[in-house]
DOZA-911388 format. One record per atom (N, C-alpha, C): residue number from 0; y, x, z. Coordinates in steps of 0.2 Angstrom, whole numbers. Layout:
N
    k     yy     xx     zz
  NUM      Y      X      Z
...
***
This chain:
139
    k     yy     xx     zz
    0    610    391    504
    0    604    395    503
    0    600    393    497
    1    599    387    495
    1    596    385    489
    1    601    383    484
    2    601    387    478
    2    607    386    474
    2    605    382    467
    3    599    381    465
    3    597    378    459
    3    590    375    459
    4    589    370    455
    4    582    368    455
    4    577    373    452
    5    571    373    454
    5    566    378    451
    5    565    378    444
    6    566    372    441
    6    565    372    433
    6    558    370    431
    7    553    368    435
    7    546    366    433
    7    545    359    434
    8    550    355    436
    8    549    348    436
    8    547    346    443
    9    548    350    448
    9    546    348    455
    9    552    347    459
   10    552    346    465
   10    557    344    469
   10    560    351    473
   11    556    356    472
   11    558    362    475
   11    565    365    473
   12    567    370    476
   12    573    373    474
   12    572    381    475
   13    576    384    471
   13    576    392    471
   13    580    394    476
   14    578    399    480
   14    582    403    484
   14    582    410    482
   15    584    415    486
   15    584    422    484
   15    577    425    482
   16    572    422    485
   16    565    424    483
   16    561    421    478
   17    564    415    476
   17    560    411    471
   17    559    404    473
   18    555    400    469
   18    554    393    471
   18    550    392    477
   19    553    388    482
   19    550    388    488
   19    543    384    488
   20    542    380    483
   20    536    376    482
   20    531    379    477
   21    533    384    473
   21    529    387    468
   21    530    394    468
   22    529    398    473
   22    530    405    474
   22    527    409    469
   23    521    408    467
   23    518    412    462
   23    521    412    455
   24    525    407    453
   24    529    406    447
   24    534    412    447
   25    537    413    453
   25    542    419    454
   25    539    425    455
   26    532    426    454
   26    529    432    455
   26    526    434    461
   27    525    429    466
   27    522    430    472
   27    515    428    472
   28    511    429    477
   28    504    428    477
   28    502    421    475
   29    497    420    471
   29    494    414    469
   29    487    413    473
   30    486    407    475
   30    480    406    479
   30    474    406    475
   31    468    408    478
   31    462    409    474
   31    460    403    470
   32    460    397    473
   32    458    391    469
   32    462    390    463
   33    469    391    464
   33    473    390    458
   33    472    396    453
   34    471    402    455
   34    469    407    450
   34    463    406    446
   35    458    403    450
   35    451    402    447
   35    452    396    442
   36    456    391    444
   36    457    385    440
   36    460    387    433
   37    465    391    433
   37    469    394    427
   37    464    398    423
   38    460    402    427
   38    455    406    423
   38    450    402    420
   39    448    397    423
   39    443    392    420
   39    446    389    413
   40    452    388    413
   40    455    385    408
   40    458    390    402
   41    456    396    404
   41    458    401    399
   41    453    401    393
   42    448    397    394
   42    443    396    388
   42    445    390    385
   43    440    386    382
   43    441    380    379
   43    443    375    384
   44    446    369    381
   44    448    364    386
   44    442    361    389
   45    444    359    396
   45    438    356    400
   45    441    350    403
   46    436    345    405
   46    438    340    409
   46    437    342    416
   47    439    337    421
   47    439    339    428
   47    432    342    430
   48    427    338    429
   48    420    341    431
   48    419    348    428
   49    421    349    422
   49    419    355    419
   49    423    361    422
   50    429    359    425
   50    434    364    428
   50    430    366    435
   51    428    360    438
   51    424    362    445
   51    418    366    444
   52    414    365    439
   52    408    369    438
   52    410    376    436
   53    415    377    431
   53    417    383    429
   53    420    388    435
   54    424    384    439
   54    427    388    445
   54    421    390    450
   55    416    386    451
   55    410    388    455
   55    407    394    451
   56    406    394    445
   56    403    400    441
   56    407    406    442
   57    413    406    440
   57    418    411    440
   57    418    415    447
   58    418    411    452
   58    418    413    459
   58    411    415    462
   59    406    414    458
   59    399    415    460
   59    397    411    466
   60    400    405    466
   60    398    400    471
   60    403    400    477
   61    407    405    478
   61    412    406    484
   61    417    400    484
   62    419    398    479
   62    424    392    478
   62    421    386    475
   63    421    381    479
   63    418    374    477
   63    424    369    478
   64    427    367    473
   64    432    362    473
   64    430    355    474
   65    432    351    479
   65    431    344    479
   65    435    341    474
   66    432    335    472
   66    436    331    467
   66    443    329    469
   67    444    328    475
   67    451    326    477
   67    456    332    477
   68    453    338    479
   68    457    344    479
   68    458    346    471
   69    453    346    467
   69    454    347    460
   69    459    343    457
   70    459    337    457
   70    463    332    453
   70    470    333    456
   71    471    334    462
   71    478    335    465
   71    481    342    462
   72    477    347    461
   72    479    353    459
   72    480    352    451
   73    476    349    448
   73    477    348    440
   73    484    344    439
   74    485    339    443
   74    492    336    443
   74    497    340    444
   75    497    344    449
   75    502    349    451
   75    503    354    446
   76    498    357    443
   76    498    362    438
   76    501    360    431
   77    499    353    430
   77    502    350    424
   77    510    349    425
   78    512    347    431
   78    519    346    432
   78    523    352    432
   79    519    358    434
   79    523    364    434
   79    523    367    427
   80    519    364    422
   80    519    367    415
   80    514    373    414
   81    509    374    419
   81    505    379    418
   81    498    377    414
   82    497    370    415
   82    492    368    410
   82    494    361    407
   83    491    359    402
   83    493    353    399
   83    487    348    397
   84    488    342    396
   84    482    338    394
   84    481    339    387
   85    475    341    385
   85    473    342    378
   85    471    336    374
   86    467    332    378
   86    465    325    375
   86    462    321    380
   87    461    315    378
   87    458    310    382
   87    453    307    378
   88    447    305    381
   88    442    301    378
   88    439    296    382
   89    436    291    380
   89    433    286    384
   89    426    287    384
   90    423    287    390
   90    416    289    392
   90    413    284    397
   91    409    279    395
   91    406    274    399
   91    412    270    402
   92    417    268    398
   92    422    264    400
   92    428    268    405
   93    427    274    406
   93    432    278    410
   93    435    283    405
   94    441    285    407
   94    445    290    403
   94    443    297    406
   95    441    301    401
   95    439    308    403
   95    445    312    400
   96    449    315    404
   96    455    319    402
   96    453    327    402
   97    454    330    396
   97    453    337    395
   97    460    341    396
   98    459    347    399
   98    465    351    401
   98    464    357    397
   99    470    360    396
   99    470    367    393
   99    476    371    396
  100    475    378    396
  100    480    382    398
  100    486    382    393
  101    492    382    396
  101    498    383    392
  101    500    390    391
  102    505    392    387
  102    508    399    387
  102    510    401    394
  103    514    397    397
  103    517    398    404
  103    511    400    409
  104    506    395    408
  104    500    396    413
  104    496    403    411
  105    496    405    405
  105    493    411    403
  105    497    417    405
  106    503    416    405
  106    508    422    408
  106    507    422    415
  107    507    417    419
  107    506    417    426
  107    499    420    428
  108    494    418    424
  108    487    421    425
  108    487    428    424
  109    490    430    419
  109    490    438    417
  109    494    442    422
  110    499    439    425
  110    503    442    430
  110    499    443    436
  111    496    437    438
  111    492    438    444
  111    486    442    444
  112    483    442    438
  112    477    447    437
  112    479    454    437
  113    485    455    435
  113    488    462    435
  113    489    464    442
  114    492    460    446
  114    493    461    453
  114    487    462    457
  115    482    458    456
  115    475    459    459
  115    472    466    457
  116    472    467    451
  116    469    473    448
  116    473    479    451
  117    479    479    452
  117    483    485    455
  117    481    486    462
  118    481    480    466
  118    479    480    473
  118    472    483    474
  119    467    481    469
  119    460    483    470
  119    460    491    468
  120    464    493    463
  120    464    500    462
  120    466    504    468
  121    471    502    471
  121    474    505    477
  121    469    506    482
  122    465    500    483
  122    460    500    489
  122    454    505    487
  123    452    505    481
  123    447    509    478
  123    449    517    479
  124    455    518    477
  124    457    525    478
  124    457    527    485
  125    460    523    489
  125    460    525    496
  125    453    526    499
  126    449    521    497
  126    442    521    500
  126    438    528    498
  127    440    530    492
  127    436    536    490
  127    437    542    494
  128    443    543    498
  128    444    548    502
  128    442    546    510
  129    440    540    511
  129    439    538    518
  129    432    539    520
  130    432    541    526
  130    425    542    529
  130    425    538    536
  131    420    535    538
  131    419    532    544
  131    420    536    550
  132    423    534    555
  132    423    538    561
  132    421    534    567
  133    414    534    568
  133    411    530    573
  133    414    532    580
  134    414    527    584
  134    416    528    591
  134    424    528    592
  135    428    529    587
  135    435    528    587
  135    437    521    588
  136    442    520    593
  136    445    514    594
  136    451    513    589
  137    452    507    587
  137    458    506    582
  137    464    507    586
  138    469    509    583
  138    475    511    587
  138    480    505    586
***
């Protein structure tokens, strides 16, 4: 069933449909927090707290990443090659790590944005001709 490693440095394997651990790399849906994290890093490099703030801004407050969730995601996205460490600097005796989007991450973000845009266009087109039918029960 699984015939080769996925190629992004994880323990997943490719099957007929793509990497079982990183489906969006194979062109399947990306989760919203991942999408927004990559979108946040499409600008200048950011440190972890900067990513958290930018994700909240981009999502208009709908998505608020906890530190634990964010740093696990940053480690995963780095291992997958979608983001990279840009630089590190010491601040108050602690290392502050800045992340940037890689070319592979930019391609994945573009692909997902195109998929979302296409789906939204379909919905808008369908809704243009739709009228509410009060009183009808769903079939």
